[in-house]
N, C-alpha and C positions, 0 to 999 in steps of 0.2 A: 136580315138574312145574310149569311156569310156566302161569298162567291166560291165556287168550286176551285178557283185557281189558287186560293190560299193553302189548299191541301196538296194540290198536285205540283210537282216541281217543274221548273221551267225547262230543264234539260231532260232528254230521255233516259229511262232508267237502263243503265247498262251494268256491266259487272264491275264491282269495286275493285280499285287496284290495290294489290297487297304488296308491301315491300318486305322481302325476305333477305335477311343478311346471309352472307356467305357461310358463316359458321352454322347457322341453323339448317341451311340448304345441304350442306355436307353431312351434318347429322342425320337429317331426314333420309339421304340416300344410303347412309351407313346402316341405319336400323330397318330400311326396307328389305335388306337381305336377311331372310328368316334363318339361314344357317349360322349367321354371326350373332343374330339378336338372341341372347339368352342372359337372364339376369345374373346367374352365377358366373358366366364366362365374359361378362361385359368388361372387367378390368383384367382379364387374363391375357397374357401375351399371345400373339397369334401362332408363335411357334409351339406353344403348349397344346393348341387345338388340333394339331395335325398328327394323328396317330397312325401307326402302321397296322396292317391287318393282323400281324402277329401280336401286337400289344393289345388289341381289342379281344382276339380270341384268348390270349392268356388271362386277361381279366375276367372274361366269361367264365373260363374253366375255374378260376379261383373262387368266383361267386357261388358256382354250382357246387364246388367241394365244400365251401362253407355251409351251404344249405343241407347237404347230405350229412355232414357231421352234426349239425344241429338236430336233425331228425334222428340220427343214431343215438345221441345223447338223450332226447326225450323219450325214445323208445326204452332205453335202459332204465330211465327214472320211473316211467310207468311200470315196467315189468318187474324190477327188482327193488324199488324203493330208492329213497335219497341216499341213505348211508352207503348201501352197496354200490350205487352209481357213482357216488363222490370218490370211493376208493378205486374204481375201475379206472 
């Protein structure tokens, strides 16, 4: 019969020490900020991430205008056919 001491460690079970190098620690604190962690923006300079309110509003207006023009073009295509919509 095998004694129980063969399976139990002599020292009390505590938390294992983990050695974390400074580069990894810095990276972990950097990615903990969810505002900075985005795959598309990971290698983008920090200056390009800070947009003014005017720039954001202008971009939203441009996107809305694009969608309106797409809807107008689709309406012309459905109502008048491809040839007439193409020449319009």
